[in-house]
Chimera marker file (.cmm) of the C-alpha trace (Angstrom):
<marker_set name="trace">
<marker id="1" x="0.000" y="0.000" z="0.000" r="1" g="1" b="0" radius="0.5"/>
<marker id="2" x="2.901" y="2.374" z="0.653" r="1" g="1" b="0" radius="0.5"/>
<marker id="3" x="3.854" y="2.154" z="-3.031" r="1" g="1" b="0" radius="0.5"/>
<marker id="4" x="0.277" y="3.135" z="-3.950" r="1" g="1" b="0" radius="0.5"/>
<marker id="5" x="0.494" y="6.148" z="-1.627" r="1" g="1" b="0" radius="0.5"/>
<marker id="6" x="3.858" y="7.162" z="-3.136" r="1" g="1" b="0" radius="0.5"/>
<marker id="7" x="2.381" y="6.820" z="-6.634" r="1" g="1" b="0" radius="0.5"/>
<marker id="8" x="-0.530" y="9.034" z="-5.624" r="1" g="1" b="0" radius="0.5"/>
<marker id="9" x="1.843" y="11.547" z="-4.038" r="1" g="1" b="0" radius="0.5"/>
<marker id="10" x="3.907" y="11.795" z="-7.227" r="1" g="1" b="0" radius="0.5"/>
<marker id="11" x="0.916" y="12.038" z="-9.594" r="1" g="1" b="0" radius="0.5"/>
<marker id="12" x="-0.929" y="14.604" z="-7.472" r="1" g="1" b="0" radius="0.5"/>
<marker id="13" x="2.207" y="16.690" z="-6.875" r="1" g="1" b="0" radius="0.5"/>
<marker id="14" x="3.199" y="16.789" z="-10.554" r="1" g="1" b="0" radius="0.5"/>
<marker id="15" x="-0.336" y="17.497" z="-11.792" r="1" g="1" b="0" radius="0.5"/>
<marker id="16" x="-0.902" y="19.988" z="-8.980" r="1" g="1" b="0" radius="0.5"/>
<marker id="17" x="2.266" y="21.942" z="-9.684" r="1" g="1" b="0" radius="0.5"/>
<marker id="18" x="1.515" y="21.927" z="-13.410" r="1" g="1" b="0" radius="0.5"/>
<marker id="19" x="-2.045" y="23.202" z="-12.955" r="1" g="1" b="0" radius="0.5"/>
<marker id="20" x="-1.044" y="25.730" z="-10.327" r="1" g="1" b="0" radius="0.5"/>
<marker id="21" x="1.802" y="27.266" z="-12.319" r="1" g="1" b="0" radius="0.5"/>
<marker id="22" x="1.211" y="26.532" z="-16.021" r="1" g="1" b="0" radius="0.5"/>
<marker id="23" x="-2.392" y="25.387" z="-16.600" r="1" g="1" b="0" radius="0.5"/>
<marker id="24" x="-2.165" y="26.414" z="-20.266" r="1" g="1" b="0" radius="0.5"/>
<marker id="25" x="0.169" y="23.449" z="-20.868" r="1" g="1" b="0" radius="0.5"/>
<marker id="26" x="-2.871" y="21.156" z="-20.616" r="1" g="1" b="0" radius="0.5"/>
<marker id="27" x="-4.171" y="20.815" z="-24.198" r="1" g="1" b="0" radius="0.5"/>
<marker id="28" x="-7.798" y="21.417" z="-23.177" r="1" g="1" b="0" radius="0.5"/>
<marker id="29" x="-6.775" y="24.701" z="-21.528" r="1" g="1" b="0" radius="0.5"/>
<marker id="30" x="-4.882" y="26.197" z="-24.479" r="1" g="1" b="0" radius="0.5"/>
<marker id="31" x="-6.366" y="29.611" z="-25.096" r="1" g="1" b="0" radius="0.5"/>
<marker id="32" x="-8.301" y="29.507" z="-21.820" r="1" g="1" b="0" radius="0.5"/>
<marker id="33" x="-8.477" y="32.614" z="-19.706" r="1" g="1" b="0" radius="0.5"/>
<marker id="34" x="-10.090" y="34.080" z="-16.632" r="1" g="1" b="0" radius="0.5"/>
<marker id="35" x="-12.254" y="31.715" z="-14.636" r="1" g="1" b="0" radius="0.5"/>
<marker id="36" x="-11.067" y="28.566" z="-16.434" r="1" g="1" b="0" radius="0.5"/>
<marker id="37" x="-7.460" y="29.271" z="-15.489" r="1" g="1" b="0" radius="0.5"/>
<marker id="38" x="-8.408" y="30.265" z="-11.947" r="1" g="1" b="0" radius="0.5"/>
<marker id="39" x="-10.396" y="27.050" z="-11.469" r="1" g="1" b="0" radius="0.5"/>
<marker id="40" x="-7.521" y="25.000" z="-12.870" r="1" g="1" b="0" radius="0.5"/>
<marker id="41" x="-5.139" y="26.631" z="-10.426" r="1" g="1" b="0" radius="0.5"/>
<marker id="42" x="-7.537" y="25.880" z="-7.563" r="1" g="1" b="0" radius="0.5"/>
<marker id="43" x="-7.612" y="22.205" z="-8.601" r="1" g="1" b="0" radius="0.5"/>
<marker id="44" x="-3.813" y="22.343" z="-8.711" r="1" g="1" b="0" radius="0.5"/>
<marker id="45" x="-3.774" y="23.612" z="-5.132" r="1" g="1" b="0" radius="0.5"/>
<marker id="46" x="-6.167" y="20.824" z="-4.086" r="1" g="1" b="0" radius="0.5"/>
<marker id="47" x="-3.972" y="18.214" z="-5.790" r="1" g="1" b="0" radius="0.5"/>
<marker id="48" x="-0.892" y="19.534" z="-3.977" r="1" g="1" b="0" radius="0.5"/>
<marker id="49" x="-2.836" y="19.305" z="-0.714" r="1" g="1" b="0" radius="0.5"/>
<marker id="50" x="-3.563" y="15.639" z="-1.463" r="1" g="1" b="0" radius="0.5"/>
<marker id="51" x="0.179" y="15.133" z="-2.091" r="1" g="1" b="0" radius="0.5"/>
<marker id="52" x="0.887" y="16.686" z="1.321" r="1" g="1" b="0" radius="0.5"/>
<marker id="53" x="-1.675" y="14.335" z="2.883" r="1" g="1" b="0" radius="0.5"/>
<marker id="54" x="0.145" y="11.410" z="1.244" r="1" g="1" b="0" radius="0.5"/>
<marker id="55" x="3.472" y="12.623" z="2.621" r="1" g="1" b="0" radius="0.5"/>
<marker id="56" x="2.169" y="12.902" z="6.185" r="1" g="1" b="0" radius="0.5"/>
<marker id="57" x="0.398" y="9.545" z="5.921" r="1" g="1" b="0" radius="0.5"/>
<marker id="58" x="3.692" y="7.903" z="4.937" r="1" g="1" b="0" radius="0.5"/>
<marker id="59" x="5.475" y="9.753" z="7.737" r="1" g="1" b="0" radius="0.5"/>
<marker id="60" x="2.991" y="8.565" z="10.399" r="1" g="1" b="0" radius="0.5"/>
<marker id="61" x="2.018" y="5.293" z="8.738" r="1" g="1" b="0" radius="0.5"/>
<marker id="62" x="2.369" y="3.239" z="11.945" r="1" g="1" b="0" radius="0.5"/>
<marker id="63" x="0.266" y="5.555" z="14.130" r="1" g="1" b="0" radius="0.5"/>
<marker id="64" x="-3.137" y="4.021" z="14.871" r="1" g="1" b="0" radius="0.5"/>
<marker id="65" x="-5.932" y="5.488" z="12.794" r="1" g="1" b="0" radius="0.5"/>
<marker id="66" x="-3.785" y="7.437" z="10.321" r="1" g="1" b="0" radius="0.5"/>
<marker id="67" x="-4.064" y="4.999" z="7.415" r="1" g="1" b="0" radius="0.5"/>
<marker id="68" x="-7.790" y="4.432" z="7.979" r="1" g="1" b="0" radius="0.5"/>
<marker id="69" x="-8.482" y="8.160" z="7.954" r="1" g="1" b="0" radius="0.5"/>
<marker id="70" x="-6.281" y="8.566" z="4.876" r="1" g="1" b="0" radius="0.5"/>
<marker id="71" x="-8.217" y="5.859" z="3.023" r="1" g="1" b="0" radius="0.5"/>
<marker id="72" x="-11.556" y="7.465" z="3.880" r="1" g="1" b="0" radius="0.5"/>
<marker id="73" x="-10.368" y="10.860" z="2.645" r="1" g="1" b="0" radius="0.5"/>
<marker id="74" x="-8.901" y="9.422" z="-0.555" r="1" g="1" b="0" radius="0.5"/>
<marker id="75" x="-12.021" y="7.397" z="-1.364" r="1" g="1" b="0" radius="0.5"/>
<marker id="76" x="-14.189" y="10.492" z="-0.889" r="1" g="1" b="0" radius="0.5"/>
<marker id="77" x="-11.802" y="12.687" z="-2.917" r="1" g="1" b="0" radius="0.5"/>
<marker id="78" x="-11.514" y="10.264" z="-5.840" r="1" g="1" b="0" radius="0.5"/>
<marker id="79" x="-15.275" y="9.655" z="-5.871" r="1" g="1" b="0" radius="0.5"/>
<marker id="80" x="-16.103" y="13.365" z="-5.912" r="1" g="1" b="0" radius="0.5"/>
<marker id="81" x="-13.582" y="14.067" z="-8.698" r="1" g="1" b="0" radius="0.5"/>
<marker id="82" x="-15.239" y="11.289" z="-10.718" r="1" g="1" b="0" radius="0.5"/>
<marker id="83" x="-18.696" y="12.777" z="-10.063" r="1" g="1" b="0" radius="0.5"/>
<marker id="84" x="-17.528" y="16.236" z="-11.175" r="1" g="1" b="0" radius="0.5"/>
<marker id="85" x="-15.793" y="14.793" z="-14.244" r="1" g="1" b="0" radius="0.5"/>
<marker id="86" x="-18.838" y="12.731" z="-15.270" r="1" g="1" b="0" radius="0.5"/>
<marker id="87" x="-21.121" y="15.754" z="-14.906" r="1" g="1" b="0" radius="0.5"/>
<marker id="88" x="-18.793" y="17.807" z="-17.121" r="1" g="1" b="0" radius="0.5"/>
<marker id="89" x="-18.510" y="14.965" z="-19.629" r="1" g="1" b="0" radius="0.5"/>
<marker id="90" x="-22.292" y="14.433" z="-19.849" r="1" g="1" b="0" radius="0.5"/>
<marker id="91" x="-22.936" y="18.178" z="-20.210" r="1" g="1" b="0" radius="0.5"/>
<marker id="92" x="-20.442" y="18.348" z="-23.066" r="1" g="1" b="0" radius="0.5"/>
<marker id="93" x="-18.082" y="20.577" z="-21.125" r="1" g="1" b="0" radius="0.5"/>
<marker id="94" x="-15.276" y="18.061" z="-21.517" r="1" g="1" b="0" radius="0.5"/>
<marker id="95" x="-14.567" y="15.592" z="-24.291" r="1" g="1" b="0" radius="0.5"/>
<marker id="96" x="-11.708" y="13.986" z="-22.373" r="1" g="1" b="0" radius="0.5"/>
<marker id="97" x="-12.528" y="10.832" z="-20.405" r="1" g="1" b="0" radius="0.5"/>
<marker id="98" x="-8.935" y="10.690" z="-19.092" r="1" g="1" b="0" radius="0.5"/>
<marker id="99" x="-9.671" y="12.167" z="-15.644" r="1" g="1" b="0" radius="0.5"/>
<marker id="100" x="-12.595" y="9.772" z="-15.186" r="1" g="1" b="0" radius="0.5"/>
<marker id="101" x="-10.399" y="6.785" z="-16.026" r="1" g="1" b="0" radius="0.5"/>
<marker id="102" x="-7.438" y="7.945" z="-13.906" r="1" g="1" b="0" radius="0.5"/>
<marker id="103" x="-9.493" y="8.763" z="-10.818" r="1" g="1" b="0" radius="0.5"/>
<marker id="104" x="-11.542" y="5.569" z="-11.225" r="1" g="1" b="0" radius="0.5"/>
<marker id="105" x="-8.313" y="3.554" z="-11.152" r="1" g="1" b="0" radius="0.5"/>
<marker id="106" x="-7.203" y="5.359" z="-8.004" r="1" g="1" b="0" radius="0.5"/>
<marker id="107" x="-10.656" y="4.890" z="-6.437" r="1" g="1" b="0" radius="0.5"/>
<marker id="108" x="-10.609" y="1.141" z="-7.137" r="1" g="1" b="0" radius="0.5"/>
<marker id="109" x="-7.129" y="0.939" z="-5.623" r="1" g="1" b="0" radius="0.5"/>
<marker id="110" x="-8.137" y="2.763" z="-2.457" r="1" g="1" b="0" radius="0.5"/>
<marker id="111" x="-11.309" y="0.691" z="-2.058" r="1" g="1" b="0" radius="0.5"/>
<marker id="112" x="-9.181" y="-2.444" z="-2.480" r="1" g="1" b="0" radius="0.5"/>
<marker id="113" x="-6.785" y="-1.316" z="0.263" r="1" g="1" b="0" radius="0.5"/>
<marker id="114" x="-9.680" y="-0.288" z="2.508" r="1" g="1" b="0" radius="0.5"/>
<marker id="115" x="-11.233" y="-3.765" z="2.382" r="1" g="1" b="0" radius="0.5"/>
<marker id="116" x="-7.838" y="-5.464" z="2.559" r="1" g="1" b="0" radius="0.5"/>
<marker id="117" x="-7.188" y="-3.724" z="5.888" r="1" g="1" b="0" radius="0.5"/>
<marker id="118" x="-10.513" y="-4.818" z="7.398" r="1" g="1" b="0" radius="0.5"/>
<link id1="1" id2="2" r="1" g="1" b="0" radius="0.2"/>
<link id1="2" id2="3" r="1" g="1" b="0" radius="0.2"/>
<link id1="3" id2="4" r="1" g="1" b="0" radius="0.2"/>
<link id1="4" id2="5" r="1" g="1" b="0" radius="0.2"/>
<link id1="5" id2="6" r="1" g="1" b="0" radius="0.2"/>
<link id1="6" id2="7" r="1" g="1" b="0" radius="0.2"/>
<link id1="7" id2="8" r="1" g="1" b="0" radius="0.2"/>
<link id1="8" id2="9" r="1" g="1" b="0" radius="0.2"/>
<link id1="9" id2="10" r="1" g="1" b="0" radius="0.2"/>
<link id1="10" id2="11" r="1" g="1" b="0" radius="0.2"/>
<link id1="11" id2="12" r="1" g="1" b="0" radius="0.2"/>
<link id1="12" id2="13" r="1" g="1" b="0" radius="0.2"/>
<link id1="13" id2="14" r="1" g="1" b="0" radius="0.2"/>
<link id1="14" id2="15" r="1" g="1" b="0" radius="0.2"/>
<link id1="15" id2="16" r="1" g="1" b="0" radius="0.2"/>
<link id1="16" id2="17" r="1" g="1" b="0" radius="0.2"/>
<link id1="17" id2="18" r="1" g="1" b="0" radius="0.2"/>
<link id1="18" id2="19" r="1" g="1" b="0" radius="0.2"/>
<link id1="19" id2="20" r="1" g="1" b="0" radius="0.2"/>
<link id1="20" id2="21" r="1" g="1" b="0" radius="0.2"/>
<link id1="21" id2="22" r="1" g="1" b="0" radius="0.2"/>
<link id1="22" id2="23" r="1" g="1" b="0" radius="0.2"/>
<link id1="23" id2="24" r="1" g="1" b="0" radius="0.2"/>
<link id1="24" id2="25" r="1" g="1" b="0" radius="0.2"/>
<link id1="25" id2="26" r="1" g="1" b="0" radius="0.2"/>
<link id1="26" id2="27" r="1" g="1" b="0" radius="0.2"/>
<link id1="27" id2="28" r="1" g="1" b="0" radius="0.2"/>
<link id1="28" id2="29" r="1" g="1" b="0" radius="0.2"/>
<link id1="29" id2="30" r="1" g="1" b="0" radius="0.2"/>
<link id1="30" id2="31" r="1" g="1" b="0" radius="0.2"/>
<link id1="31" id2="32" r="1" g="1" b="0" radius="0.2"/>
<link id1="32" id2="33" r="1" g="1" b="0" radius="0.2"/>
<link id1="33" id2="34" r="1" g="1" b="0" radius="0.2"/>
<link id1="34" id2="35" r="1" g="1" b="0" radius="0.2"/>
<link id1="35" id2="36" r="1" g="1" b="0" radius="0.2"/>
<link id1="36" id2="37" r="1" g="1" b="0" radius="0.2"/>
<link id1="37" id2="38" r="1" g="1" b="0" radius="0.2"/>
<link id1="38" id2="39" r="1" g="1" b="0" radius="0.2"/>
<link id1="39" id2="40" r="1" g="1" b="0" radius="0.2"/>
<link id1="40" id2="41" r="1" g="1" b="0" radius="0.2"/>
<link id1="41" id2="42" r="1" g="1" b="0" radius="0.2"/>
<link id1="42" id2="43" r="1" g="1" b="0" radius="0.2"/>
<link id1="43" id2="44" r="1" g="1" b="0" radius="0.2"/>
<link id1="44" id2="45" r="1" g="1" b="0" radius="0.2"/>
<link id1="45" id2="46" r="1" g="1" b="0" radius="0.2"/>
<link id1="46" id2="47" r="1" g="1" b="0" radius="0.2"/>
<link id1="47" id2="48" r="1" g="1" b="0" radius="0.2"/>
<link id1="48" id2="49" r="1" g="1" b="0" radius="0.2"/>
<link id1="49" id2="50" r="1" g="1" b="0" radius="0.2"/>
<link id1="50" id2="51" r="1" g="1" b="0" radius="0.2"/>
<link id1="51" id2="52" r="1" g="1" b="0" radius="0.2"/>
<link id1="52" id2="53" r="1" g="1" b="0" radius="0.2"/>
<link id1="53" id2="54" r="1" g="1" b="0" radius="0.2"/>
<link id1="54" id2="55" r="1" g="1" b="0" radius="0.2"/>
<link id1="55" id2="56" r="1" g="1" b="0" radius="0.2"/>
<link id1="56" id2="57" r="1" g="1" b="0" radius="0.2"/>
<link id1="57" id2="58" r="1" g="1" b="0" radius="0.2"/>
<link id1="58" id2="59" r="1" g="1" b="0" radius="0.2"/>
<link id1="59" id2="60" r="1" g="1" b="0" radius="0.2"/>
<link id1="60" id2="61" r="1" g="1" b="0" radius="0.2"/>
<link id1="61" id2="62" r="1" g="1" b="0" radius="0.2"/>
<link id1="62" id2="63" r="1" g="1" b="0" radius="0.2"/>
<link id1="63" id2="64" r="1" g="1" b="0" radius="0.2"/>
<link id1="64" id2="65" r="1" g="1" b="0" radius="0.2"/>
<link id1="65" id2="66" r="1" g="1" b="0" radius="0.2"/>
<link id1="66" id2="67" r="1" g="1" b="0" radius="0.2"/>
<link id1="67" id2="68" r="1" g="1" b="0" radius="0.2"/>
<link id1="68" id2="69" r="1" g="1" b="0" radius="0.2"/>
<link id1="69" id2="70" r="1" g="1" b="0" radius="0.2"/>
<link id1="70" id2="71" r="1" g="1" b="0" radius="0.2"/>
<link id1="71" id2="72" r="1" g="1" b="0" radius="0.2"/>
<link id1="72" id2="73" r="1" g="1" b="0" radius="0.2"/>
<link id1="73" id2="74" r="1" g="1" b="0" radius="0.2"/>
<link id1="74" id2="75" r="1" g="1" b="0" radius="0.2"/>
<link id1="75" id2="76" r="1" g="1" b="0" radius="0.2"/>
<link id1="76" id2="77" r="1" g="1" b="0" radius="0.2"/>
<link id1="77" id2="78" r="1" g="1" b="0" radius="0.2"/>
<link id1="78" id2="79" r="1" g="1" b="0" radius="0.2"/>
<link id1="79" id2="80" r="1" g="1" b="0" radius="0.2"/>
<link id1="80" id2="81" r="1" g="1" b="0" radius="0.2"/>
<link id1="81" id2="82" r="1" g="1" b="0" radius="0.2"/>
<link id1="82" id2="83" r="1" g="1" b="0" radius="0.2"/>
<link id1="83" id2="84" r="1" g="1" b="0" radius="0.2"/>
<link id1="84" id2="85" r="1" g="1" b="0" radius="0.2"/>
<link id1="85" id2="86" r="1" g="1" b="0" radius="0.2"/>
<link id1="86" id2="87" r="1" g="1" b="0" radius="0.2"/>
<link id1="87" id2="88" r="1" g="1" b="0" radius="0.2"/>
<link id1="88" id2="89" r="1" g="1" b="0" radius="0.2"/>
<link id1="89" id2="90" r="1" g="1" b="0" radius="0.2"/>
<link id1="90" id2="91" r="1" g="1" b="0" radius="0.2"/>
<link id1="91" id2="92" r="1" g="1" b="0" radius="0.2"/>
<link id1="92" id2="93" r="1" g="1" b="0" radius="0.2"/>
<link id1="93" id2="94" r="1" g="1" b="0" radius="0.2"/>
<link id1="94" id2="95" r="1" g="1" b="0" radius="0.2"/>
<link id1="95" id2="96" r="1" g="1" b="0" radius="0.2"/>
<link id1="96" id2="97" r="1" g="1" b="0" radius="0.2"/>
<link id1="97" id2="98" r="1" g="1" b="0" radius="0.2"/>
<link id1="98" id2="99" r="1" g="1" b="0" radius="0.2"/>
<link id1="99" id2="100" r="1" g="1" b="0" radius="0.2"/>
<link id1="100" id2="101" r="1" g="1" b="0" radius="0.2"/>
<link id1="101" id2="102" r="1" g="1" b="0" radius="0.2"/>
<link id1="102" id2="103" r="1" g="1" b="0" radius="0.2"/>
<link id1="103" id2="104" r="1" g="1" b="0" radius="0.2"/>
<link id1="104" id2="105" r="1" g="1" b="0" radius="0.2"/>
<link id1="105" id2="106" r="1" g="1" b="0" radius="0.2"/>
<link id1="106" id2="107" r="1" g="1" b="0" radius="0.2"/>
<link id1="107" id2="108" r="1" g="1" b="0" radius="0.2"/>
<link id1="108" id2="109" r="1" g="1" b="0" radius="0.2"/>
<link id1="109" id2="110" r="1" g="1" b="0" radius="0.2"/>
<link id1="110" id2="111" r="1" g="1" b="0" radius="0.2"/>
<link id1="111" id2="112" r="1" g="1" b="0" radius="0.2"/>
<link id1="112" id2="113" r="1" g="1" b="0" radius="0.2"/>
<link id1="113" id2="114" r="1" g="1" b="0" radius="0.2"/>
<link id1="114" id2="115" r="1" g="1" b="0" radius="0.2"/>
<link id1="115" id2="116" r="1" g="1" b="0" radius="0.2"/>
<link id1="116" id2="117" r="1" g="1" b="0" radius="0.2"/>
<link id1="117" id2="118" r="1" g="1" b="0" radius="0.2"/>
</marker_set>
């Protein structure tokens, strides 16, 4: 499970830094301005926060309750990102299913680890 947390940390940190500093690099955001860029930067900040959560979870991995709380937060986060992505996809606001697939994979992984720990 630690490898899964490290993988999440790396993905969220890289994506977060990219969206926070250079959101226009994302092909779907080329030519975007105003609110679209601001919202992308906010998601970048949220992704960096998840990376920080991963770091502290690894740091205190053996403390009772830390991993359980981490799994609950990650399951909720991944699920809500999927919900937001599906809504945007259905409304035609996004033609990219990539975020749905990526966050679904992470959600399945975290659900697996949740039940494995029970």
